[in-house]
C-alpha positions, 0 to 999 in steps of 0.5 A: 285860815283867814285872819277872822277865822284865827280870831274866832278860834282864839276867842273860842279857846278863851271862852271855853277855857277861862270864861264858861267855867266861872259863868256856869259855876255862878249861874251867870250871876256877875256879882256872885262871880266877882264883879269888877275883879272878874272883869279885870282878870278876864280882860287881862287874858283877852288883852294878852291874846290880842283880843280886847275891843275887836271893834274899837278903832285901831289908832286907840288899840282896837282891832277895827272890825267892821260889822260883818266881821264882828258877827262870828267874833261876837257870836263866839264871845256870846256863848258865855254870858260873861264872854262879851265882858271879857272881850270889852264888847259888852253893852253899853260899852260896845255901843259907846265905843262906836258912838264916840269913834264916829262923833267925839272930838279929838280931845274927847277921844283922848279923854273918854274913848281911849280909856274905854277902848283900853278897858281902863274904865266902863261907861253908861248911856243915860237916856231912859227915864221914869214915866212920863219921861223918855222910854220907848218914845225918846222924844218924851225926854225931860232931863234938862240942861240949861245953858250957863257961862262955859257950859250946861247945868243938868237936872233930871232922873234916869232909870234902867241905865245899864252898867251905871254902878262903877262906870267911869263916865256917862253919856247923858241925853238931856233936853236943851230946847223944846218940850217933851214930845217934840221931835228935837231939842236933845243934846248928848253930854259927857260927864265923869261919874264922880262929877258933883251932883251925879248919884246912883240912887238904886239898883233896879232888880231885874230877872237878868243877872249877867250885866256888870254895874246893874240896871240903875236909877240915877239923879242929876242935880245941878251937874255942870258939863263944860262946853267942850264935853258936848258930844256932837251938836247942840240940839242934835242928840237924837240924830247922833243917837242913830249912829249908835242905835243901829249897830248896837242893836245888831251887836246885841243880836250877835251876842245873843245868837251865841248864847242861844246857839249854846242852849240849842246845842246843849239840848240837842246833845241831851235828846240825842243821848236820852232814851224814852218810849223805846227810842232816842228822844231825838228820833221822836217826831215832836222832838225833831220839830223843836230841833228843826224850828230852832235851826230855822230860827237861828238861820233866819236870824243870821240872814237878817243880821248879815243883810243889816250889817252889809248895809251898815258897812256900806255906810247906810243908816239901815234903820229898817233892816236893823229894826226888822233884824232886832225884832225878829231876833229878839223873839226868835232867839227867845223861842230857841232858848225856850225850846231848849228848856223844853227839850231838856225836861227837868234839867232844862230848868235846873242849874245842871245845864246852861239853858235855864240861865240863857232863857232867863237872860235872853228874855229882856232882849225883846224890851231893851234897845226898843221893845218889839212893839215899837219896832213893829210900829216903825216898820209899819209906818215905813211900809205905808209911806212906801206904798202910798208914795209908789201909788 
């Protein structure tokens, strides 16, 4: 058995024995299940087994897994809606670990990345804004950072900031030059959550319930950020954001693949043991089509994920392959969960089986980290440029 196979087996054991029972008991509702207290307990179990932050840098206590090696580990964790949290690979912390490892200074690594890798704090990535600010089009960024002696003063509003309530620090995307709609002028800034002027004003009610810290609206009022907490270069925030976005999209695919596969396997077990119209449901042609289509969507998702991760591991930006994989997976995995609901009939919309909550939670994936329509627009533009250049 390889080291990765041993790691996967250990994750499967942790999730099956300690994570799934509490997930299923509380229907994937993280607040009902205990919130921060549950995070602390589950991460202590992962830490004791050497499973915490498998993607984190080795020098700070992580396991240093590359993108391809993350796939089976993250999928195994993703079978439970709380599994990624237990391993400290939940969004947004997972993507922030990757970003800080690539971009942070040595002092920033010590102050921000180390505690995040060790799961001593949570974090949030504050970019999305209410209209007419940054959303699917990040260039519409309106939160502003003005230069002052020794640093920057930030003012603005953000919303749909995952994990904001209870985060230890924020990575804030703010405009330091230019105008909304322009191609540059953004800078990433680090700020402890208790910095004066930062306020979590409300939780935005959403259909998904499994994300610790919710999806929140924030205000920044004269927030001072010293020069040493600029992450990357001034006016280069959009370029550095690409370091985070590609890998984060693929780890989303990994986690949700695990959840969708659990929904599928639950549904197949149900129809294999249920009789109607004189035979097993699993022997009926219409049911077999649903099963086969799920198998196809899961296999195609894995193939696109592997190709994108291969490019990322080779050092490429993989912008097109990650967009393709994210768009396909967001829709395919939702189809898998929806078919699983249909196969299970009345039980499929009940709390007696996990398929309903998985379908509920996975729906947002078609919007978060770039809606499918935005990715299609980007994919189409690249295709046109390629054909025109070749002609």
